[in-house]
N, C-alpha and C positions, 0 to 999 in steps of 0.2 A: 676537395669535395669527392665523396665516393660516388660510384656509379648509382648505387641504390638511392642515395640522397638526391642525386640529379634527377632520377626518374620520378621520385616523390614530389620534387619541386615542380617539375613539368606538369604532373597530374593536378597539383593545386592550381597552377595558372590556368590550365584548361578548364578546371571546374568553375573557377571564378569567371573566366571568360564566357563559359556557357550560361551561367546564371545571368550575367550582364546582358548577354544576347537575348535570352528569354524575356527579360524585363523590357529591353528595347523593342522586341517584337510585340509584346503585350501593349506597350505604350503606342506603338504604331497602329496596332489593331484598334485600340480604344479611340485614338485620334481620328481614324478613318471609319469607325463603326457606323453602319446604316441604322440609325436609331429608329427609323420608321418601321423596321422589321419587328420591333418589340410591341407593336400595337396590341396584339392579342394578349401578350404577357401582361402588359400594363392594365388592360381591361380586366383580366382575371384577378390580378392582385387587388385592384380597387374594388372589384365585386366582393371578394372575400373580406376586405376591410370594412366596407359599408353594409355588407349583408344583403345587397340587392344588386341587380344587374346594371353595371355601368357600361355605357357605350361610348366609343370614340370614332368619329368619322375618319380622320386621317392623322398620321404623324409624319411630318416631313422634316428632314434635316436641311437647314438653309445654308450651311457652310460646308466646305469640302474636307478640310483637314484641321483638327484642333482638339486639344485636351480640355477645352471649354467650349463644347459645341453649342450651337443655337438651333433649337428645335421648335417648329410650329405645330401646335396641337389644335385640331379643328373639330367643331361640332361635338362637344362633350356634353353628355347628359348623365346626371346622377339622380336616380329616382328618390322621391321622398320616403321616409320611413313610414310604415303602415300606421303607427300610432300618432304620427305628426300631421296626418291629413293627406289630401290628394295633391297631385302635381309633382313637381320636381324639387329636390334639395338645391340643385345647381344645374344651370346650363351655361355653356360658354361657346360663343361663336368662334373666336380665335384667341389662343394664348401662345405667345412667342416667349420662349424661355432660354436663357443662357445659363449653363451650370457646369461646375467642374466635375470631372469624372471620378477622381480619386475617392471622394467621400462615398460614392456608390459602392465601392469595393467593401465598405464597412456598413452597408445598409442605410446610409444617410443621403438624403436628397437635399442639397443646399443651393437654391438658385441664386445667381448673382444679379441678373436683370430679368424683369417680367414686363411684358407688354400684352394687356388684356383688352379685348373689345367684345361688347355684347354679353357681359356677365349678368345673369339673373340668379341671385342667391336668396334662398328662403330659409332662414334660421328659426328653429323652434326649440323651446325648452318647455317640458311638461311640468305639471304641478309636482310630480314626484322627483324632479331634478334631471330627468333624462334629457340629453342634448343630441339633436339629430346630426350635428357636425363633428362629434367627437365620441370616440369609443370610451367606455368606462375605464378609469385608471390611467388614461393618457395624460401627458403634461404638455403645457404650452411651451414653445421654444421661440426665441427671438429670431427674426430674419436679419441678415446682413447683406443688404442689397446695394449695388452700385448704380442701379437704374430702375425706374418704374414708370410705366405709362398705363393709364386706365381711361377708357372711353366707352360711352354708351353703356353704363353699368348701373345696376340698382340692387340694393340689399333691403330685404324685408325681414323684420325680426319680431317674433311673438314669444313672450315669456310668461307662462301661466303661474310660475312659482312665485314671482314677486309682483306680478301685475304691471307689465310694461309692454309696449309695442311701438315700433318705429318703421318708417319707410324712408330710406336714405339714398340719395344720389351720390355716386363716387366718381371723381375725376382726378387725374394725375398726368402731368406732362413736365417737360424739361424747362419750361419758363415760368409758369404760374405755380408750380408745385402741386401738392396733394390738397384736395378740398372735399369735404363731406357736408351735405346739407339735407335737411329733411324735417319731417314732423312726426309726432307720435303722442302717446299718452303714458303717464306714470300714475298708477293708482287712480285711474279715471280722470286725471287732470291733464289738459292739453299742454304740450311743450313743443318748442322748436329746438332743433339740434344743428350745430355747426362745428366744424373742425378744419384746421388748415396746418400744413407743414411745409417746410422749405422743399424746393425741388431737389431731388436726390442727385440728378445728373450735374447740378451746379454746385455741389458741395465742395468741389475742388480736390485735386490729387486723388488719393484713395478714398472715395466717397464712403465706402463701407466702414471706415474706421474714424470718420469725423463726427463730432457731436451734431445732433439733428434737432433743431428747435421746433416746437409745435404748440398749438393752442386748441382748446376745445370748450364749447359752451353748451349748456342746457338752459333754456329760458322759458318760463311760464308764469302764470299768476300765482301758483302755489309753490313753485320751486325754481331756484336759479343756482347754477353751479358754473364756475369758470376755473379752468386748469391751464396754467402757463408752465410749460416744461421743456426739458431737453433730454432726449435720449442719447445714450453714448454712441449709437450709430443708427442710421435710418431705420425706422420701424422695429427697432429692437426694444419691445415693450418690457423685456426682462431686466433691462438696465437703464434707469432714467431717474431724473430728479424733477419734482413738480412743486408748484405753489398752488394751493387750492383755496378758493373762497366759495362759501355756500350760504344760501338763505332758503328758508322754507317755513311754512306755517305749522310744521310738525316734523319732528326728527324722523318719523316713519317715512316721510317722503325722501329724505336723504338716504335712509337705509335701503329704499327700493332701488337705489343706484349702486351703493357700495356693498350692500349685503353683509352687514356686520352684526345682525341680530339685535338692532336697536329697537326702542319702544316709543310709544306716542308721547308727545310733550306739547308745550306751548311753542310759540314761534321761535325760530332758531336763526342765529347769525354765527358763522364759524369761519375760521381760516387756519391753515396749517401748511407746514413745509414737510415734504416727505421724500425719501429715497427708496427706490425699488432695486434690489439686487437679487437676480434669480428668483427664488420663491419667497424672499424676505422683504418686508417693509420696515423702514425706520421713520416714524412720524415724530417730528419735533415742532416746537413753536405753535402747538395747538392752543388756540384761544378763541373766545367768543362769548355769546350769551344765549341762554335758553329762558325765554320769558324775561323776568327781572333778575335771574340768577346768572352769575358769571362762571366760566369754566376755563381752566388752563392746564397744560401738561404735555405729556408725550408718551409714546408707546412703541415698542418693537413688536413686529408680527413675523414669526418664523413658521415655515411649513416643514415638518419633519415626520416621515413615516405616515403620511395621510392625515396628520393632526396639525392644528393651528396652536402655536405656543405664543402667549402674550406676556409681556413684562412692561409695566408702565407706572407712571405717577400722574394723578389727577388732583387738582386743588380748586377751591372756590373761596372767594372772599365774601360773597353774599349768596345765600342758598335758600330757596323757597321750595318746599316739597310739592306744593301745588303746580309749580312750573314743570315738574317731571311727570305730568299726566296730561293727556289731550283733553280738549273740551268734552269729547264724548265720554272719556274716562271719569272726568270730574262730575259730569251730569249723572253718570251711572252710580258713582259713589254717593252723591247727594240724594238720589232717589232711594238708595238702599238705606241711608240714614233716616230719611223721612218714614220709611216703612218700618224699620226695627228700632229707631231711636239711636242716639249717640252711643258709641262704644269706646272703651279705653284701649283695647287691643287692636292694633291696626289691621286692615284687610289687605296688606301688601302681598302681592303675588310673589311666590318664591319657587315655583315649579320650573326646573331647568331641563326638562326632558328633551327639548329641542336643541340644547347645547351639548351635542353628543360627540363632537370632534375638536373641542377647544379646551386647552389647559392654560395655566399660567398664573401670574401674580399681578394684582393691581393694588397699589397703595393710594389711599385717598385722604384728603385733609380738607374739611369744610371749616373755615375759620369763623363764620357767622351764619347762623340759621335765623331767618326772619320770616315775617308774613304768615300765611296760612289763614284758614277760615276762623280759627279761634286762638286765643292766647296760649302759648306753650312755654314751658320752662326750659326747653331744649335750646342751647346756644351754639353748640359746635359738635362736629363729628370727626373722628379720625380712626383709621384702621387699615387692615390689609385683607383683600379678598384673594384666596388661593383656590384654584380649581384644578382638579385632577380626575379625569375620567368620570365626570358627573358627581364628584364629591366636592362640595363647596364649603370652605371654612372661612368664616369672617373672624379673624383673630390675629393680633389683639384688636378689640373694639373698645373705643372710648367715646362716650356721649357726654359732652359738657352740659351742665345745667346752670341756671341762674345762681344756684348755690348747690355745691356738691357735683358729683359725677356718677355715671353708670359705666362700669367696666365689665369685661368678660368676653364671651365668645358665642357664636351661633354656627351650627353645622346643618347643611342641607345635603342629605345622602340620597342620591338617586342613581347610584351605580347599577349597571345592568339595564338602564333605560326603563325602570319600573314606572308605572303610571303616576303614582303619588309618592313623593319623597318622605323620608323620615327626618323630622326636624328636631334638633337638640339645642336647647337654650340654657345657658348658664350665665346669668347677669347679676351683678351686685350694684346696689345704690348705696353710696356712702356720702356722709357730710352734708346732706340736704336738711331742710327743715319744713315743717308744716306750712308756714306762711308762704314760702317760695313755691312749693308744689301746688298750693291752692290759688296762686296768682296774686298774692299780696292782700293786705288789709284784713287778715283773718283774726278771729278772736282767740284762736288756739295757736300756741307756738311750741317748739321743741325740736330737737335734732331727730332726723328721720334716716333710718337705714333699712334696706330691703334686699331680698334675694329671691330669684326665681331659678329653679333647676327643673326643667321640664323636657319631655321627649314624647313626640306624638306625630302621627301621620297627617299631612295636610299640604295642599297646594298654595295656601296662604298662611300667614302667621296666625291669623284668627282661627282658621280651620285646624291648624296643628295644635294650638292651645286647647281647642275644643275637644281634642282627642287625647290629650296629654296625660301621662303619669308623672309623678314627681312631687314637688312641693313649692309653695309660694309663702314667703315670710315677710312681715313688715313690722318695724319697731319704731315708735316715737318715744323719746325719753327726755327728761330734764327740761321741761318746759312749764308753761302756765296756761290757765284758762280762767274764764269768769267763774267766780265762786258759785253763782247761781246755777251754772251748767254742771259744776262738780256736785252740787247738792242734788240736782235732778238725776244724775247718774246713780246716786245712792238712794233714790226715791225718798229723799228728805224734803217733804213738801213744805214744812215750816221755814227752813232756811232758803229754799228756792223762792219763797214768796217775800221774805223779809230782808234778805241780804242786799246791801247796797249794790247797785249795778256796776260800780267801778271796782268793787272788791275782787281780788284775784286769788285763786287757789293754785297750788302746785300740781303740775302734771308729772307724776312719777314715771309712768310708762303706759303706752298702749301697745299691746302685743297681739299680733294675729298670725297664725300659721294655718295654711290650707294644705291638707293632705290630698293630693290630686290623684284621681283614678278615672281614666277615660274621660277627662274633662270636667268631672264633678269634684269640687273642692270641699272637703269636710273640715269644718272649723275644729282646730285641734292645737292650741286653744284660742280663745279670744278674751283678753283681759284689758279693762280700762281702769287703771289705778291712779287715784289722785290723793292729795293730802287730806281731803275731806271724805272720800268715798271710794267704793270699788264696784265695778259691774262685770259680770261674766256672761259670755255669749255661747250659744249652741246653734247649730244649723249648718248651712252650706252656701257656697257661691258656685253657680253652675256656668260653665263656658260652653259654647261661644256666646250664649245669650247674656252672660254676665248677670244672671238673675240672682237676687239676694233672697234668702229665706233664713233669717237669723232672729233668735229670741234672746233678749237681754234681761237679766235679773240683777238687782243691785242692793247694796246696803251701805248706810253711812258708817263712818269710823268713830262716831261719838253719839251720845244719846240725842235723840231727836224728839221735839215736841210733837211733830205730826209726821209719821213715817207710813207711807202708803205701801200696801202689799201689791203684788202682781208683777207684770213684766211689760216690756216694750217689744214690739215686732218691727223688724226692718225688712221691707220687701222692695220692689222695684229693681233697678239696676245699679251698677257701680257708679255710672255717670249721673243717674237720676234716681237716688234712693227715695223710698217712701217710708217714713217713720210713723208708726201708728201706735197710739196709746189706747188699749182696749177700753170700751165704755165702762166696764165694771171697775177699772182702776180709778177712774176720776168721778165715779158716781157719788151722789150724796150719801148713800148707805155705806159705801166703802170708806168714805172719809170719816163718818161717825164711828165706824168700827175701829178705824185707826186711832181716833181720839180716845176711845175706850181702852184700847190696848196700851196707849201711852200712859193713861192714868193708872192702869192696873200694873204697869211695868212689865208687860209681856210682849214687847215689840220684836223679840227675836235677837239673835247674836249680832254684834257689831262686826264690821269688816276689819281685817288686819292688813298691814302692808304686804303686798305681793313680793315675791323674790324676783324682781325685775331682771337681775343679771342672768339667772338660770333660764327664765322664760325667753329672754332675748337670744341667748346662745342657742336654744333649741330652735327658735324660729328662723334664725339666720344660718344655722348649720346645714340646712338642706334636708 
């Protein structure tokens, strides 16, 4: 070894020894540090954090030398935020804390044991979502405690955003464990609250790494929830497994607890198994009933970049649409129907402006649709909801009918948080028939196909159709109808009066296409073509009132003994049409004129077969 190498080696040893010595001196300094001297510094940092003057009476170190010191903090006062009302956010008579010093070097304070006495905590959340205990953008982190004692402590909580308030007494010791009990209100309904967990000191061994069982209950006349769970370590709410059961007279009551953006319904019975890891939830074994409808499935909920990401599957064996509206909602819908009459287009709300931070995909499968206030030909539903920054796509969508199916898609575009969404509908009806759509026992039969391609602004489906551009087409083909009705379509009075009531005529086609412009559908065309006659219509169907203003004129396809001139006017609404034969058409004078034209052979041209194929293609082509 050369002299130069020897010198370099000695320098390295001295450098390493110096670094080790500095570390040892730092550790000794930390182990013996007089933490009480930081009282002013802690006050200043807490004042900056809360934005209002925090005061601390004293900070005393209770041990002499340790890298996990025990400190007593006395007479703490954190004033309330101005917007949250008068008084204090928190006052603490005494808090004794043991904590490791190394995390402090990285700006982290992670207590191991906490002993609190005389805590008064007043938590407030405003209607706009502001929270007086947390700064915007901060995240919850789980505690990993090896000991907890709480005495003479009370928490008051008021939440104007979801309508709930509680007053809760909190205790914790090494024998009875942790206990919470209190009373409050949720959406104006009284509830009692209780929770308990095992004593942290009795967890055995390294308490901070042992699973920690707990139970929590909310009970009241309108809401009941029970959670039985196990945290991976004591009070670590970021890592736990729970089993939940819930009952409520409305899903809105449960939503006031879990805040998932749910809606009003009939009475609810639900249960689920869930796992919480960090910001994510995995919900499995979800099952229960809403009214008479059943529901089952599972969903994962992830938090990424300030957004909630959903992925799940939901199914139902029995589904009643009325179960998914509250009593108040059903009463409001009934009152609206009494006021404006029944409507074909549903008034389902589709405004998603409040769903501004949720994305994801939910697949749904309703195997049987039943119930409702009136008979329906809908038997099943299946599809996928995809949500991306307030762009909702329901595609593919399949609606099963007693005969046939409706397939297609619907889009609700509310990107940018616009007040009213743009709704795009593209639905096809295939393989149905007149009898099935009419509810059975109809005199007219034939295959029915239809298509709606619409786009319009609206917060409900009815409102969107009432503003829509596009087209609606309907075709009925290859069926039959009473010969008397076919004769009437052609204004053939003699056959309408003399044909046997059991005689049938062929229905070649009924074709209707509405050219939609801002909710007004212009007839383009309307053709009723039978083996005996043909009738053509002009006029309009206006949405959302669904008002009919159509005039029909017709002609027979063969010579008639008595052919009446004139037209038939169809008014009213789609659900309640009003067919009027003008007085002049059925007047004695008009009948005599018709007889005279028949004798003179001047009844006018007879109808010919319509090109049903071309007309159908136009109506269904969009």
